[in-house]
C-alpha angles and dihedrals in degrees: 000000000000115000119215111192111196093192087096098023133073098211150315123285132195122020128042122240141218101220151163130208132220149110091256097199107193094001088238130182092278091055091046092052090052092049090048088057090049090053092048093051091045091052090050090054094039090238132124119265122232143185118209112205143157129245094217129038106266093228090055089059092052096041114038092194094050112117110202119206102228131196091200140010123240097267092045090050090054090051092051093046089051088054090061091067095237111157099228139018112200113197111207117191109233111226138174088252091054091050091057094058117106117237090256093051091046091052094047105033100035110021099033106029101029103030101026096231107170097172123034124196112202121203114243093255102021121127130182139169131068110338089351088253100147134066143201096297090059093043090053091050092049089049091056090049095051099033100254122133110230119195127187109226121225118252122251121218130183112214090337093310125118112240116225139153088243091057092049092049089053092051091051091050087053091050093245095136093154092062092040090053090051092054092044093047090225139055115283111242144200121195135180150111125315109240134183116276138179094288091223094131091058091059092059097041100265110096113192137201111227112220126214104195120232092216110067095199100039116130113256111207124238120299112274146073123307139188107236145171113232123211110202131156092348092306133107120228136178113246147178113221126200126200114183153089097274091240094178094060105021139040101206127103098230113127118232125201111198136156133207105213112209119233094009128103111168142120102272103169114142092011120127125236143169127211126203115208112229105166145343114250106181142330124264115268143165120254127205094234143009089250091059090048092051092049091050092049090053088054090046091054092053090051091048093050091050092048094049091046088055089049091053089056 
């Protein structure tokens, strides 16, 4: 995939594109089905396929205090879009001026004249333009008026269920990472820098690496214990990740994200890691003593090891 970043560019010259437009948070199976249709139409026309997306959530540009719940950061989104096999990703900065364009002006002035989109595939429920008031019938009419082919993409469903970023966020907040992974088509991840924590885990035989996420707005799954794969220093480890408020040892409401990396005991501060969520093991809870907590963590580790063994198979 070739990436065209229009932050430092005024437009695209040369060839025309078959394209689709969207924020594509998570690049889930629904997005991938849409992009597959773009690629098929592009192949039919012997033209390159393209995805037009935005580096920042449009609503964040219009409302400075808006805090989007994201399934992936910008760089991760580019990686996932590249995995679809689309020819080009065109990153279009979203601005207040862009938000004021009508759908017709956006199609003509931006997509057609600036980005050279000759054929536009529109997701089954996607709306764009000022106030997002119009739908596919209007887009198709505008396309006829300006000489752009507009095609309504077919909807993708998983077991009769509509796939959406909103649905996946809900599943993660419920701890259902297995179902979320299925709708994403890959394992949900968190990545960041290892920072100093309270060192409590070390005292009971389970040292943890505390993770400060790179992406400020990324969705953190439900409180509890998870089986994870850990990517660290170009190696893959088994791990047990905890998300919670440490109720047995603390009385604050701050949420900690920390991972016990199996078969590794080293000073990891300031290192960078990524965890892949495989399965939910149990919810967060308070124990009556540190001994009870340690015993439960030993049981958790056994469950995690069994689950990851099953995943390897």
